[in-house]
C-alpha positions as CSV (number, residue, x, y, z in Angstrom):
1,X,0.0,0.0,0.0
2,X,1.4,3.4,-1.0
3,X,2.1,6.1,1.6
4,X,-0.8,8.2,0.1
5,X,-3.2,5.3,0.5
6,X,-2.1,4.7,4.1
7,X,-2.6,8.4,4.9
8,X,-6.1,8.3,3.3
9,X,-7.0,5.2,5.3
10,X,-5.6,6.9,8.5
11,X,-7.7,10.0,7.8
12,X,-10.8,7.9,7.2
13,X,-10.4,6.1,10.5
14,X,-9.9,9.4,12.4
15,X,-13.0,10.9,10.9
16,X,-15.0,7.7,11.4
17,X,-14.0,7.6,15.1
18,X,-14.9,11.3,15.5
19,X,-18.3,10.6,14.0
20,X,-19.0,7.6,16.2
21,X,-18.0,9.6,19.3
22,X,-20.8,12.0,18.5
23,X,-23.2,9.1,19.2
24,X,-25.9,10.1,16.8
25,X,-25.6,7.6,13.9
26,X,-28.0,4.7,14.0
27,X,-27.5,3.3,10.6
28,X,-24.7,2.6,8.1
29,X,-26.5,4.8,5.6
30,X,-26.3,7.8,8.0
31,X,-22.6,7.1,8.5
32,X,-22.1,7.0,4.7
33,X,-23.9,10.3,4.3
34,X,-21.8,11.9,7.1
35,X,-18.6,10.5,5.6
36,X,-19.6,11.9,2.2
37,X,-20.0,15.4,3.8
38,X,-16.4,15.0,5.1
39,X,-15.1,14.2,1.6
40,X,-15.2,10.4,1.7
41,X,-17.4,9.6,-1.2
42,X,-18.5,6.2,-2.5
43,X,-18.4,4.5,0.9
44,X,-20.2,1.2,0.4
45,X,-22.2,-0.5,3.1
46,X,-19.5,-3.3,3.0
47,X,-16.7,-0.8,3.7
48,X,-18.6,0.8,6.5
49,X,-19.4,-2.6,8.0
50,X,-15.7,-3.5,7.9
51,X,-14.8,-0.2,9.6
52,X,-17.4,-0.8,12.3
53,X,-16.1,-4.3,12.9
54,X,-12.4,-3.2,12.8
55,X,-13.1,-0.5,15.5
56,X,-15.3,-2.8,17.5
57,X,-18.3,-0.5,17.4
58,X,-21.5,-1.7,18.9
59,X,-25.1,-0.5,18.8
60,X,-26.3,0.8,22.1
61,X,-28.8,3.4,23.5
62,X,-27.3,6.8,24.0
63,X,-28.2,9.4,26.6
64,X,-31.1,10.6,24.3
65,X,-32.5,7.0,24.2
66,X,-31.5,6.6,20.5
67,X,-29.9,3.3,19.3
68,X,-26.6,4.4,17.8
69,X,-23.1,3.1,17.1
70,X,-20.7,3.6,20.0
71,X,-17.0,2.8,20.2
72,X,-16.1,0.3,23.0
73,X,-13.8,2.9,24.8
74,X,-16.9,5.1,25.1
75,X,-18.6,2.5,27.2
76,X,-16.2,3.0,30.1
77,X,-16.7,-0.5,31.5
78,X,-14.0,-1.1,34.0
79,X,-11.0,-3.0,32.7
80,X,-8.9,-4.1,35.6
81,X,-7.2,-7.1,37.1
82,X,-9.0,-6.2,40.3
83,X,-12.4,-7.9,40.5
84,X,-15.5,-5.7,40.7
85,X,-16.5,-7.5,43.9
86,X,-13.4,-6.3,45.6
87,X,-14.2,-2.6,44.9
88,X,-17.7,-2.9,46.3
89,X,-18.2,-2.4,50.0
90,X,-21.9,-3.2,50.2
91,X,-25.4,-2.8,48.7
92,X,-28.7,-2.0,50.5
93,X,-32.0,-0.4,49.8
94,X,-34.5,1.6,51.8
95,X,-37.6,0.6,49.9
96,X,-37.2,3.5,47.4
97,X,-33.6,3.5,46.2
98,X,-30.8,1.1,46.1
99,X,-27.5,2.3,47.6
100,X,-24.2,0.8,46.5
101,X,-21.0,1.7,48.4
102,X,-17.6,1.3,46.8
103,X,-14.0,2.1,47.6
104,X,-12.8,5.6,46.9
105,X,-13.1,6.4,43.2
106,X,-15.0,3.2,42.3
107,X,-18.5,4.6,42.0
108,X,-18.3,6.3,38.6
109,X,-17.1,3.2,36.7
110,X,-19.5,0.8,38.4
111,X,-22.4,3.4,37.9
112,X,-21.6,3.7,34.2
113,X,-21.6,-0.1,33.8
114,X,-25.0,-0.4,35.7
115,X,-26.5,2.3,33.5
116,X,-25.5,0.3,30.4
117,X,-27.4,-2.7,31.8
118,X,-30.5,-0.5,32.3
119,X,-34.1,-1.3,32.4
120,X,-33.9,-5.0,31.4
121,X,-32.3,-5.7,34.8
122,X,-34.5,-3.2,36.7
123,X,-32.3,-0.1,36.7
124,X,-34.0,3.1,35.7
125,X,-30.8,5.1,36.2
126,X,-27.9,5.8,38.6
127,X,-26.3,8.8,40.2
128,X,-22.7,8.4,41.3
129,X,-20.5,10.3,43.7
130,X,-16.9,9.2,44.4
131,X,-17.8,6.2,46.5
132,X,-21.6,6.0,46.6
133,X,-24.1,5.1,43.8
134,X,-27.8,5.9,44.1
135,X,-29.7,3.4,41.9
136,X,-33.3,4.2,40.9
137,X,-35.2,0.9,40.4
138,X,-37.7,0.6,37.6
139,X,-40.3,-0.7,40.0
140,X,-40.2,-0.1,43.8
141,X,-42.4,-3.1,44.5
142,X,-39.7,-5.3,43.0
143,X,-36.8,-3.6,44.8
144,X,-35.7,-6.8,46.7
145,X,-35.6,-8.7,43.4
146,X,-33.8,-5.9,41.6
147,X,-31.2,-5.6,44.4
148,X,-30.6,-9.3,44.3
149,X,-30.2,-9.2,40.5
150,X,-27.6,-6.5,40.9
151,X,-25.8,-8.6,43.5
152,X,-25.8,-11.5,41.2
153,X,-24.6,-9.5,38.2
154,X,-21.7,-7.9,40.1
155,X,-21.0,-11.1,42.1
156,X,-21.6,-9.2,45.4
157,X,-21.6,-11.3,48.6
158,X,-21.6,-8.5,51.1
159,X,-24.6,-6.4,52.4
């Protein structure tokens, strides 16, 4: 591959990543149109599909509840040799909210991960401080079941 082709490929990947970080493209057609606006014409569905696969992009719900392509580094799921269970101090509920305590600095990462799991596991949303996460359950009358589901998902054995 010539230096010019390598540079074009590098530029395409940079622009493609920037577009995905905007988190507003839900189809390959939308991505093709956006790339055309950036000067990358004749982008086939196959080429876009290969780029999505190469970068590991996945479809997820963004903060506006739209299903869009997102890069894995945007998910901010903790990647550590330390187990999640070792970061969590305890989890309890008061009948209205579920409170999860973590070690210092652990709450934002765990909260982001819980938000990505969302309503299918009973989590309406989370709010994280430095070491505390407030979890709003989807249904208060199922709070015991939802708390246990979170315990199971995170492999929590402490209260």
